N, C-alpha and C positions, 0 to 999 in steps of 0.2 A: 451220616447223611448220604443219600443216594445221589449220584451225579446226574445232572440233567442230560437228556439225550443230546448228542451233538447234531446240530443242523447241517444238512449237506451244503457244500460250497456251491454258490450259484454258478451256473454254466456261463462261461465267458464268451462274449461275442467279439469278433475281430473283423476288421474291414480293410479294404484296399481301394485305391482310386485308379481309374484308367481314363486318359483323355482321348475322346473320340474325334473331336475337331476343335476349332477355335473356341466354341462356346458350349460344347456338350461334354459332360463327364459321366462316366459309368462308375457306380458305387457297388462293390461286391461285399456282402455281409455274410460271414461264416459263423457257424455255431448251432444252426438248426438242422434237423434231419428231415423235416417235412414242411411244406408251406403253411399248413394250418397251425404250426407252432408259433408263428410270429404275428405280432401286432405292429402295425406301422402307421405313423403319423407323419405326413409330409407337409410342411408349411414353407413359405418363401424363404424364411430366415433360419429354419432348423428342420432336422429329421430326428424322430424318436422311434426307436425299435426296441421292443421288449417281448418277453415270452407271453403267449396267450394263456390266460387263466382257464379259458374254456377247454383248451386242449391239454390242460394239466401241466403247462410249462411255466408256471409262475416262478420257478427257481432260476430262470434265465436272467442274468444281469442286464440291466438296461443300458442301451447305447444311445447317447444323445449327441448329435453333431450340430455345431453352429456353422452355418454356411459361410458367414463372413470369415471365420477363423480357418475353415477348411479350404474354401475356394476363392475367398476375397470378395464375394458379392452374394446377393440373393439369387435364388433359383425360381423358375416358373413352376410352382407346385402343380398347377392345373395340367400342365403338359408332361409331367413326369410319367415314366413308364416303368412298371414293376413286373418282373418275371421271376419265376422259380426255375433254377437250373438244377435238375435232378442229378445229372451226370456231367462230369467234366474233369479236367486235369486237377483242379483244385478241390474237387468234391462238391457236394450239394451246397447251394447257397442262394440267397436272394440277390437279384441284380436290379438296380435302379438306374435308369437313364435320366439325367437331369440337365436341363438347359439353363445356363447361367445368364441372368438378366443384365449384370453389369459387365461392360466390356473390359473393365480393369481386372477381371478375373480370368483373362484369357490363358494365363499360365499359372498353374498352382505352384505355391512355394514348396 
């Protein structure tokens, strides 16, 4: 029997948080080399980031973040700001600025 071809491992995404003020958080998502490689869905209760099939990046592992678990409250999805950072100390990444709706989320665990 011939062995089945081995599928490539999915590209892993990783993230970090930065608190900007009492109710604003900045999410940095790493693992993409260009902005068109990412698909992003921002809702008040969650953020979903995955590779863009259109850009041929369907092998990127999905990253789904629950805002209650991450920040202790929901975010205002309508006011979120997304930016691609091409160069920087940490390398290319997506940057999302999020305003937390719940005052209980002033300090991330």
